C-alpha positions, 0 to 999 in steps of 0.5 A: 508474546507467547511461543507458537503452539506445537504444529499439527503435523497430521493436518500439514502432512509434515514440517520444514526442518531448518538446518545448517545446510538449508531447509528439508521437508519432513513428512508425517502421517496426514489425515485421511482423505475427506469422503466428500466436499462437506467434510473437506469444507468442514476441515477448512472452516475449523482450521482457518483463522486470520489475525492482524499482527501489526500495522506499522503505518497507514499503508502497511499491514502484517497479518497471519493466515492459518490453516490453508494450503500454500496454493491458497496463500499464493493465489491471494498474494498474486490477486493482491498484486495483479487483480485488484482494480485501481484507477490510472492514466491510460490514454494520453492525447498529446497536443503539444510537447516541445520538451526534452522528454519524448511523448511515449516516455512522458505518457508512461511517466504520467501513467505511473502517477498513483491517483487518490481515488477509490476505484470502487466508485467507478465502472469498468470502461465498456460497461456503458455503450453508445447508440451503436453499441461501442464503449462510451466514456462517461463520468462513471468510468473516466477521469480527465486530467489536463496538463498545460505548462510553459516555461518563461525566460526567468522566474518572474516571467514564469510566475506571470505565465503561471498566474495567467494560465491559472486564471484561465483554468479556473474559468474553465472549472479545472482543479489543480493541486494548489486549488485543493490545498487552498480549499482544504486550508479554508475547510480546516479553518471552519472546522472545530478546533481540537480541545485544548490544541488551539490555546497557548500558555496565556489561554488565548486560542491560536490557529485551528488545527485539523484533528488527526486520527489516533496514531498507531505508532503514537507518533502524533508529532510526526503525523502533524509534521506530515500534514504540514509538509503538504500545506499550501505554503509548503507546496508553493515553496517547493514548487519554486524552480532552482535558478542557478547562476550562469545557467538557463532557467529550468521549470520543474513540472510536478504532479500538482500541475495536473489539472483535474477536469470534473465531468458530470457530477464528479465535483459533487461526488468528490468535493475539494475539502474531502480528506481523500482515500489514500495518504496524499493531499486528498480532496477532489480527484488528485494524484496521491502525491503532489510532489512527483516530478513529471518533467523539466522545461527550459525557456520557450518549451511547453507541454499541452496534453489531456489524459484519461484515467480508466479502471484496470488491473495489475496483470494488464499493466503494473501501474494498476497494481494497488500494492508496492509489495505483497509477500508472505513467509512461513511461521517459524517454530522454535523449540529449546531441546536443551536448557541454555544458561547464563553467558550463553543465554545472554549471547543468544538473546543479544547477538544471535537472535535478537527479539526471539528469546529472552533471559529469565531467572533460572530455576536450576541451582547454580545458574543465574538466567535461562533463555526461553522463546518469547516471540517466534514471529521475530525470527528471520531464519538467519541461523546465526546461532548454529555457528555455536556448536552448543547452541546448534544442539540446543535449539530446534528450528522449523517452519509450519507449512500451513501458517503464513505471515503476510506483509502488504504495503499499499501504494496508497489508493486503497488501505491495505486491509481493503486490498486484502478484502477485495482480493478475497472477493476476487478469489471467491468469484473465481471459485464460484466460476470454477464451481459453475463450470464443473456443474455445467460439465456434470450436467452435460455428462448426464 
């Protein structure tokens, strides 16, 4: 990767110099104030750029945003955290709970379970109203889940109770995590086998495997292991409670025990064999991860409840936030002001700032190698090289005020790129509202 270009100090109004004691802003003559809004927008449009740098995993995204003020970057970050809507369990109707966890704590744990459903396919609660004008719950704004579990006296009785309840659930049209896994397994068997993947050394075809999307990190084997980890057999095996000697039987209640109760045409809109939006088991409307522990029960204890998921934003409650982290840092600018050769160059490359510098054959006579800047993006601003007095005088480090490197990690309900796009839409709507209010105020003044 080539070194970053010299920052335009006139456009930024200065730069952040990094020294041994900290960071100091060095002012520089800035561009003249735009004469009108047209010139301002023209400057922003000409200097603005967005480029994806890395995607370490399906739920992670690293991109750079250049040519904007820190207020814009921070607004985008805060919107991603608090104003991009998602679906989460909001109302819990507790019919019976004889377990150890109190109703309020259990409700809170349920609310924090991420749901594998695209919130853009649902309306906000209150959009639909009844005849009296009150908000009405419909299949377009509400997702219904039920939890009905009981703990038997031992593992055999617990399995008998579960099978009895499972027959009742299927008769009522409820969908559990086990049903989704079974439906996906059947759908996988009907799908086309990946060319060559289903044949063994003798030329015979083996069991069909789902064709995975190309792995960004070239880790197809790891991706296949991740898919197998959530297969039906593994899901049932991991759900088996631990029966330790001389201790009462304990039942573990997982997210897979939540029963989705399709409303209206939800079952046709979200079929069980679909791959889902996020990175969980997928299919239908299910928790993003089926192995989230909800509660533990002892013999005779039961939990019976109904939970309704609604659309909301993170500023109302953290459970609606679509990101685990959304942060940015300023782009480092590194300049070698004095040549660094031989042993000192190798020490800089391997110990002080790994990944930032590289040793190349030296052009100057009497020297083997010379250090050059190859990847300023890898700089963590550790300033370890400043411990060496020679390196301290040879390297100049600063940060560009209008160049931001964003790191976004999605919870899984939405792809990180989708979260960025939705955040930009929200920011655009905010700007349009402010512009409209300004126009109204101007019209009233006239």
